[in-house]
N, C-alpha and C positions, 0 to 999 in steps of 0.2 A: 634709349636712343637720343635723348636730349643733350647728353654730355658733349656730343660733337659740336653743338652750337655755342658752347662757352667761348666767349671772346671773339667769335666770328662776326664779321661785319656784313649785315644783311640789309639790303634795300627792299622795302615792301611797298608796293603800290596798292592803293585802296584800303589803307590802314584805318580809315575812319568809318568804314562800313561794318556790317555785322560780322562777317567772316574775318575781315581784316583786323578788327579789334581783338577778337579772340586769338588770332594768330600772333599779333604783336605781343599780347600778354604771355602766350606760351613761350615765345622767343626770349622775352625779357626774363621770365622766371628761369629759363635755361642758361642765362648769363650772357646772351648775345648783345652786341651793340647794334642798335636798330635805328634806321632812318625811314620814316614813313612819308610817302608822297601821295597826296590825294586831295580831292575837293573837300570842302567842309562836310561834316557828317550829314548824310542825306535826309535825316528825319529829326523831328523834335517830338518826343524825347529821343535820345540815342544812347547806345551802349558806350560809345567812345568817351563821352563826358562823365560816365559813372565808373570807369574801369580803374581809376587810381594810378594813372601813368606818371603823375608828378613825383611819385616816390622813387622813380628810377633815375632821376637826375640826368647826368650827361650821357647815360647809356641809351637814352631815347630822345630823338628829335623828330617832331612832327612838322612837316613842310606842307603847307596848303598850296596846291597847284593843280593845274589841269594837264592831263597827259597829252592833250592836243598841242600844248605849248612846248615844242621841242627845245627851244633855247633855255627855258627855265629848267626843264628836266635834265638837260645835258650839264648845266651848271651844278646841279645837285650831285650827279654822278661824278663830276670832276672833283668836287670838294670832298666827297665821302669816300670814293674809291672802294666800292663794295666788293666782297668776294662772292656773294650769293645774291641773286635777284629773284624775288617772288612777285609775279605780276597778277594781281587780283583786281585792279581798278577796271571798272566797266560800267556801262548802263545795263543793269541786270534784270529789268522788269519787262516781260513779254508785252504786256498791255501798254506800257509807256513807249515801247518801240513802234507800235501802231500810231501813236499820237505824234511822235517826232522821229521818224525813221532816219532823217539826215543826221541828226545829232547822235543817234545810236550807232550808225556806221562810222561817223567821224571818230567817236570815242573808242569803239570796240575794234575797228580795223586800223585807222591811221594812228590811234593811240598806241596800239600794239606795235606798229611799224616804228614809231618814235622810240619806244622802249628797246626794241631790237637794235635799232641804230645806235642808241647809247651803249648798249651791251657790246655791240661790235667794236666800238671805238674806245672802250674802257678796258685796258689790259688786266686790271685787277680781278675782273669777273671770271670765275671758273665754273659756275653752275647757274643756269637760268631755267626757271619753270614758269610756263604760261598756263594759267588756270582758265579753262573754258567751261564747257557744260555738257551734260548728256544730250542736250537738244541739238548738237551739231550734226547728228546723223539724219540722213533721209529716212523719215519715219513711215514705215509700212503698216504701223498699228498691229504688228504681229506679236505673238505671246512669248517669244523667246528674246533673250537679251542681245543687244547689239555688241558686236566685237570691234576691236580697234581697226580692223581692215575693211569695215563696211563703208559705203560711200558717204561723204560729207555733203549735206545739202539741207540745212535747216529751213523750215517753211517760212516763219514770220521774220520780220527784220532783226529782232534780237538774235534768234537762233541762227539765222543766215550770217549775220555779222560775226558771230562766234565761229562759224564754219570758215569764214574768210580770215579770221584771226589765226586759226589753225594753219591754213594754207600759207599765210605770210610767214609764220614761224617755220614751217617746213622749208620754204624757199630760202630763208636766211640760213637755216641749218645746213642745207645742201650747198649753198653758194659760198658760205664763209667759214664754216666750222667743220663740216665733214671732211674726212681724208686730209686732216690738217698737216700731217707730218711732211715737212719739206716743201710745201706748196706756198707760193707767194700769196700774200693777202689772207692767209688762213692761220688759225691758231687753236690751241687747245681750249675748248669751251664746250661743256656738255649742255645740251638743250633738250628739254622734254615738255610735253603738254599733258595736262591732267583733265580729264573729262568727268566732272563730278555730277552726281545726282542731287536731288532736292535735300536741303539740310534744314533741320529744326534745332531749337535750343533756346535758352534764355537770352533775351536782349535783342531779338529781331523785331523791329518796329516798321518794317517796310510795308508799303501799300500793296494791295492785291496779292497777298500771300495768306494762306488759310490759317496758319498758326498765329501770326500777328493779328489777324482779324479776330481770332478767338480770344487773344489776350485783350484786345481793345474792347470786346464785348463785356468781359468780366470787369475791366477797369471802369467802363461806363457805369455798370451797375454799382460798383464800389463807390464811385464819386457821388452818384445819385442816391446812395444808401438804399438801394433796392435789393431784394433778396433773390432775384432771378436774372440770369443773363441769357439772352437769346443770340445765338451765333448763326448768321446767314451763310448758307452754303450754296454757291451758284451751280456747281456741277458735282454732285456727290459720287458720280460713277466713274470719273477719270482715275486711272491708276498711275501711281508714281512710286519710284524707289525713294524711301526716306531714310535718313541717317542723322545721328547727332552731329552737330557742327564740328566737334573735336575729331570725329572719324576721318573726314577728308583732310583736315589740317595735319593730322598725324601722318597721313600718306604723302601729302605734299612735302613735309619735312624729310620723310624717309627717302623719297625720290631725289630731292635736292642734295641730300647727304651722300647717298650711294653713288650718284653719278659724279659728284665732286671727287670721290675717291677712285671710281672706276668709270672711265669714259664710255665703256661698252654697255653700261646700264641704261643710258639715255634712250628715250623712245616716246611712244604715245600710249597713255594709260587710262583705262576706265577706272574710276574710283566710285564705287557704289556699295550698297548694302547687299546682304544675302536675299534670296528670293522671298524668304519669310517676312521681309521688311518692305516688300512692295504691296502697298495697300491702296484702297480707294480713298478719295478725299473724305467721303462720308465716314469711312472706317476710321480715318485719322482723327476726325473731330469727335467721333464717339469715344475714342481713347482719351482724348483731352477731357471731355466732359466726365467720363467715368473716373479718371484720376483726380480731377478737380473735386468731384463730389464725394469721393471716398476718403480723401485726406482730412486731417483735422481742419474742420471748416470754421476756423475762428473768424473769418471774414463774413460768415453768414450768407454766402451767395451760392445758389445752385445754378449749374450751367446746363443748357440744352441747345440743340441746333435745329434749324428749320431749313427745309429745301425750298429755295427761291430762285428758280432758273431766271437768267437775265436775257431779255429779248435782244436780238441782234448783237450778241456778244461776238467779239473777234475770235478767230480760229485759234484753238489750242489743242494739242494732241490729247487723245483720250487714253492711250496706253503707251507707256514708255518704260523700258527696262534695260539695264546694262549687264553685259557678261563681264565679270571681274576675274575670270580665270587667270589672266595674264599677271595682274599684280599679286595674286595669291601664289602663283608658281615662281615668279621672279623674286619677290620679297618675303614670301612666307606669311603674307598678311591675312588676318582674319578679323572681322568686326569684333569690337569689345562690347559695345552696348547695342542690343537689339531694340525694336520699336517700343516695347513696353518700358524699358529702362530710359529710352530717349524721352518718352513722354513724362515719366516720373521726374526726370531732371528739369524738363521744361516747365512743368507745373510748379515744382519747388522754387525755381528761379522766379517765376511770376509772382508767387506769394511773397518772396523777399522784396521784389520790386514794388509791390503795392503796399506792404506793411512796414518795410524798413529799407528804403532805397539806399541809405548810407552804407549798407552792408553788401552792396552788389560786388564791389571789388573782392571782398573776402569770399563771397559765394563763387565767383569765377575761379579764384585760386584754389578753393577746396575741390571743385569739380575737376580742374586740371590735374591736381595732385592725385585724385582718385583714379582718373582715366589713365595716367601715365605710370602709376605705381608698378613696380616690378619690371 
């Protein structure tokens, strides 16, 4: 599938984040010409600085900018004239959205409007994908997966702002791109949104995410030369759909490619794992500990987790699952790596990060090659 992207001009927002860094790497390995537009990497350490982008020379340009800054963003569009736009930039943390809801809405809603306006005014763009979240749905805490036609009404400021981002995208699509043939002010441009579940994998250093919390716990033990790492789990009973970071990225690239070729493919798609990969937070951390402890433990650290509920914690959904029948039927998609393989890759990456960080770029390339082989 990656052959399509050779020599294609792709503008990627959020390229300094966890998913954005992996996606930029995949695109560059595929031979694309990439411009990234994003704030500085949101964490220290961060995957972006370790990914070896300098080797791609003129095929990769990193622009540091805020998607709330329309004038700067439009200038980048005007100069680069992208064919494909992948929008990942966002304020992505639920807990941070409670701390600063205004910034969350400005970034996730008006930032999306700015991207859409640039896309509307840039004739070279033929395919646009807005990446949102599984949390856009009104959550009834039921045991079956949400479908693409379920009501959008995220609870917390992050989730709700992503619901608004979806609605803004729908409006632009209906107002300026749908029924384009012969209608004034409209043109051929395929627009989709992708609602992805929780992703895990090497290189995620975000706050308030359970796998990065697990990595920080073993790193703390490594630095202190301790032989045991204790991972604090705030809510071990909440259930989420987990997938390796490369799974949704492959689906994003598939959607953007197929709708570029066939305008009728555009739509609103859930991108999530199979039911077997919907696990509790406690179950996920158990997998991390088991995988960490059973591998060649040259670092001499054993991992365990402890249940430590947080008093007065902000609301987060206890159960959330997606129905992915649509992407399976439209694209013939099936997950490549299930939860056990996801954790194996995550732990392997973490070991490289702690023992030989200079090899991170090579580890990324090896995982990408394995994932996309055949």
